[in-house]
KEKE-3310 file (N, C-alpha, C; in steps of 0.2 Angstrom, whole numbers, plus 5000, padded with zeros to 4 digits):
npx = (5358:5362:5372:5381:5386:5393:5403:5409:5414:5424:5433:5437:5444:5438:5429:5416:5398:5392:5397:5400:5383:5381:5388:5384:5370:5357:5360:5356:5359:5357:5360:5369:5386:5396:5405:5407:5394:5395:5405:5398:5387:5395:5401:5390:5384:5397:5396:5387:5393:5404:5398:5392:5405:5409:5399:5399:5413:5413:5400:5391:5375:5368:5356:5357:5369:5377:5373:5381:5393:5398:5402:5415:5430:5445:5455:5449:5443:5452:5456:5444:5446:5456:5454:5442:5449:5456:5445:5438:5449:5449:5436:5440:5449:5440:5436:5442:5445:5434:5432:5442:5447:5452:5443:5450:5457:5447:5443:5453:5454:5441:5444:5455:5448:5434:5443:5447:5437:5432:5442:5441:5427:5427:5434:5426:5416:5417:5415:5402:5396:5399:5390:5377:5376:5374:5361:5356:5358:5354:5340:5347:5360:5364:5371:5364:5364:5362:5360:5356:5355)
npy = (5611:5601:5609:5615:5603:5597:5606:5606:5592:5593:5604:5596:5587:5574:5559:5561:5566:5557:5546:5543:5542:5530:5521:5523:5525:5536:5554:5562:5577:5586:5598:5593:5588:5587:5577:5569:5564:5556:5549:5541:5534:5527:5517:5511:5503:5496:5490:5480:5469:5466:5460:5449:5443:5441:5433:5421:5416:5414:5408:5406:5401:5403:5398:5401:5405:5397:5385:5391:5395:5382:5378:5385:5382:5379:5387:5398:5402:5409:5419:5426:5429:5438:5449:5451:5457:5468:5476:5480:5486:5499:5502:5504:5515:5525:5525:5531:5543:5551:5552:5565:5571:5583:5591:5589:5579:5569:5569:5565:5551:5547:5546:5538:5527:5525:5523:5511:5502:5499:5492:5481:5474:5468:5458:5451:5447:5432:5426:5428:5424:5409:5408:5411:5401:5389:5389:5385:5371:5354:5346:5334:5335:5344:5348:5346:5355:5359:5368:5364:5369)
npz = (5812:5805:5796:5807:5814:5802:5799:5810:5810:5797:5803:5812:5807:5804:5801:5788:5786:5780:5780:5795:5797:5790:5797:5809:5811:5807:5812:5826:5832:5848:5859:5863:5867:5854:5849:5861:5861:5847:5851:5861:5853:5845:5855:5860:5850:5846:5860:5857:5853:5861:5871:5863:5859:5872:5879:5872:5873:5888:5891:5903:5910:5898:5886:5873:5872:5875:5866:5855:5859:5859:5845:5841:5840:5849:5844:5837:5849:5855:5846:5846:5860:5858:5849:5858:5868:5862:5859:5870:5877:5870:5874:5888:5888:5884:5895:5904:5896:5898:5909:5912:5899:5889:5876:5864:5867:5866:5854:5846:5852:5845:5832:5831:5837:5828:5817:5820:5823:5811:5806:5816:5814:5803:5806:5816:5808:5804:5815:5820:5808:5811:5821:5817:5808:5816:5819:5810:5807:5805:5816:5821:5821:5830:5846:5859:5875:5890:5905:5922:5933)
capx = (5361:5367:5378:5385:5389:5398:5409:5413:5419:5427:5436:5444:5446:5434:5423:5410:5392:5389:5401:5398:5379:5381:5392:5380:5363:5354:5362:5350:5362:5354:5361:5374:5393:5395:5411:5405:5388:5398:5409:5391:5383:5399:5401:5383:5385:5402:5395:5383:5399:5408:5392:5393:5410:5409:5395:5402:5420:5411:5391:5387:5370:5362:5356:5359:5377:5380:5373:5385:5399:5400:5404:5422:5436:5452:5460:5444:5440:5460:5456:5439:5448:5460:5448:5438:5453:5456:5438:5439:5454:5448:5431:5443:5452:5435:5430:5448:5446:5426:5434:5445:5449:5449:5440:5457:5457:5441:5442:5459:5450:5436:5447:5457:5442:5431:5444:5450:5431:5433:5446:5438:5420:5429:5438:5420:5410:5416:5413:5396:5393:5397:5386:5372:5376:5373:5353:5355:5359:5349:5342:5353:5367:5364:5372:5360:5368:5356:5360:5348:5358)
capy = (5608:5598:5612:5615:5596:5596:5613:5604:5588:5595:5608:5591:5583:5568:5557:5564:5564:5550:5540:5541:5540:5525:5516:5524:5528:5545:5557:5568:5579:5593:5602:5590:5589:5582:5573:5564:5561:5553:5543:5536:5530:5521:5514:5507:5498:5491:5486:5472:5465:5465:5455:5443:5438:5437:5427:5413:5414:5411:5406:5404:5397:5407:5391:5403:5406:5389:5381:5394:5395:5373:5378:5384:5378:5382:5393:5402:5404:5413:5423:5430:5433:5445:5451:5456:5461:5476:5481:5482:5491:5504:5505:5506:5522:5531:5528:5538:5551:5553:5556:5572:5572:5590:5589:5585:5571:5565:5568:5559:5545:5545:5546:5531:5522:5524:5518:5505:5498:5497:5486:5477:5473:5464:5452:5450:5444:5424:5423:5430:5421:5404:5411:5410:5394:5385:5389:5382:5365:5350:5347:5327:5338:5350:5343:5351:5355:5365:5369:5363:5371)
capz = (5817:5800:5795:5813:5812:5795:5801:5816:5807:5794:5808:5816:5801:5807:5797:5784:5790:5777:5783:5802:5797:5786:5802:5817:5807:5808:5819:5828:5838:5848:5861:5867:5865:5849:5849:5865:5857:5842:5853:5864:5848:5844:5859:5861:5843:5849:5867:5857:5849:5866:5874:5858:5862:5880:5880:5868:5877:5894:5890:5909:5908:5894:5882:5866:5870:5875:5860:5850:5860:5856:5837:5842:5843:5852:5840:5837:5853:5856:5841:5848:5865:5854:5848:5862:5873:5857:5860:5878:5877:5868:5878:5895:5887:5884:5901:5907:5892:5899:5916:5912:5894:5884:5869:5858:5868:5865:5845:5844:5854:5842:5826:5830:5837:5822:5811:5823:5821:5802:5804:5819:5812:5797:5811:5817:5803:5803:5821:5819:5803:5815:5827:5814:5805:5823:5821:5803:5807:5805:5822:5821:5821:5835:5852:5865:5881:5895:5912:5925:5940)
cpx = (5366:5373:5382:5389:5396:5404:5414:5419:5423:5433:5440:5444:5443:5429:5417:5404:5390:5391:5400:5389:5377:5383:5386:5372:5361:5357:5359:5355:5359:5358:5368:5381:5395:5399:5410:5398:5390:5401:5402:5389:5390:5401:5398:5383:5392:5400:5390:5389:5403:5404:5392:5398:5411:5406:5397:5410:5417:5403:5387:5383:5365:5362:5357:5366:5380:5380:5380:5392:5403:5402:5411:5425:5440:5454:5455:5442:5446:5457:5451:5441:5452:5457:5444:5441:5453:5450:5437:5444:5451:5441:5434:5446:5447:5432:5436:5446:5439:5427:5435:5450:5448:5445:5445:5457:5453:5441:5448:5456:5446:5438:5450:5452:5437:5436:5447:5443:5431:5437:5442:5432:5423:5430:5431:5416:5411:5415:5403:5392:5393:5392:5377:5371:5374:5365:5351:5355:5354:5347:5347:5359:5369:5364:5370:5364:5365:5360:5354:5349:5355)
cpy = (5604:5603:5614:5608:5596:5600:5608:5595:5588:5600:5602:5587:5573:5565:5562:5562:5556:5545:5539:5539:5533:5516:5517:5525:5536:5546:5562:5570:5585:5597:5598:5590:5584:5576:5566:5560:5554:5546:5537:5533:5525:5515:5508:5504:5493:5487:5479:5467:5462:5461:5449:5438:5435:5433:5419:5411:5411:5412:5406:5400:5399:5401:5396:5402:5401:5385:5386:5393:5387:5374:5381:5381:5382:5389:5398:5408:5411:5417:5428:5433:5440:5449:5457:5460:5469:5479:5485:5488:5498:5508:5508:5515:5526:5531:5533:5546:5554:5556:5564:5574:5578:5586:5588:5580:5567:5563:5566:5552:5544:5544:5538:5525:5519:5520:5511:5499:5495:5491:5479:5472:5469:5458:5448:5444:5434:5423:5424:5425:5413:5403:5408:5403:5389:5385:5388:5375:5360:5348:5339:5330:5343:5345:5347:5349:5361:5364:5368:5365:5369)
cpz = (5811:5799:5800:5813:5807:5797:5808:5813:5803:5797:5811:5813:5803:5802:5794:5788:5788:5780:5790:5801:5793:5793:5808:5816:5807:5813:5820:5835:5841:5854:5865:5864:5860:5848:5854:5862:5851:5846:5858:5858:5845:5848:5861:5855:5845:5855:5862:5855:5856:5870:5869:5860:5868:5881:5875:5870:5884:5893:5896:5907:5903:5888:5875:5866:5872:5869:5854:5853:5859:5849:5836:5843:5846:5849:5839:5844:5857:5853:5843:5855:5863:5854:5853:5867:5869:5859:5866:5881:5876:5871:5886:5894:5887:5891:5905:5902:5895:5905:5916:5906:5892:5878:5863:5860:5865:5856:5843:5845:5848:5835:5825:5834:5831:5817:5814:5822:5816:5802:5810:5818:5808:5801:5813:5814:5803:5809:5821:5815:5807:5819:5823:5812:5811:5821:5814:5802:5807:5812:5825:5824:5827:5842:5858:5872:5886:5900:5915:5933:5946)
residu = (MET:ALA:THR:GLU:LEU:ASN:SER:PHE:LEU:GLU:LYS:HIS:ASN:LEU:PRO:SER:LEU:ASN:ASP:LEU:GLU:SER:GLU:LEU:GLY:ARG:LEU:HIS:ILE:ASP:ASP:GLU:ASP:ILE:ILE:LEU:PHE:LEU:ILE:LYS:LYS:LEU:SER:ASP:LYS:VAL:ASN:VAL:TYR:ILE:ASP:PHE:LEU:SER:ASP:ARG:LEU:GLN:PRO:ASP:SER:ASP:LEU:ILE:SER:MET:GLN:GLU:ALA:ASN:MET:PHE:ASP:GLY:ASN:GLU:ARG:LYS:GLU:MET:PHE:TYR:LEU:LEU:LYS:ASN:ILE:ILE:TYR:GLN:ASP:ARG:VAL:PHE:MET:LYS:ILE:ASN:LEU:ASN:GLY:THR:GLU:GLY:ASP:LYS:ILE:ASN:TYR:PHE:LYS:GLU:TYR:PHE:ASN:ASN:TRP:SER:VAL:LEU:LYS:LEU:LYS:LEU:VAL:PRO:PHE:VAL:GLN:LYS:ALA:ILE:ASN:VAL:TRP:LYS:LEU:LYS:ASP:ASP:ASP:VAL:LYS:PHE:GLU:ALA:TYR:PHE:GLY)
# end
């Protein structure tokens, strides 16, 4: 299968198997549509960050999200929203392509999505780091907010 996958990647000028596995983990493609499998793998990875951003922007009553959301100022929240907007746009384009797109549409979409992800993930780093920092604060520095509905 690795030979077939490498041929497919080269034929369509897609990232190398090493680059894909570096980003998406070990790829085991059986009888699936290769490009659809790759899109789903990337989408699964990106969805973790969709949830992260969404929960920090609108934490509802989740204690973890509320604590982390309190650390972000207005400008950071605005940046997070624009980042989320960009990621959601990519996700919605996939929904449309998955409904009636050709293999060529899916290949072009994946190329764009994979390249955009390389840029977007770098923009995510400061927000994830700030969320990590919440849990390193001294107990006296933590502003405890809980919702008891």
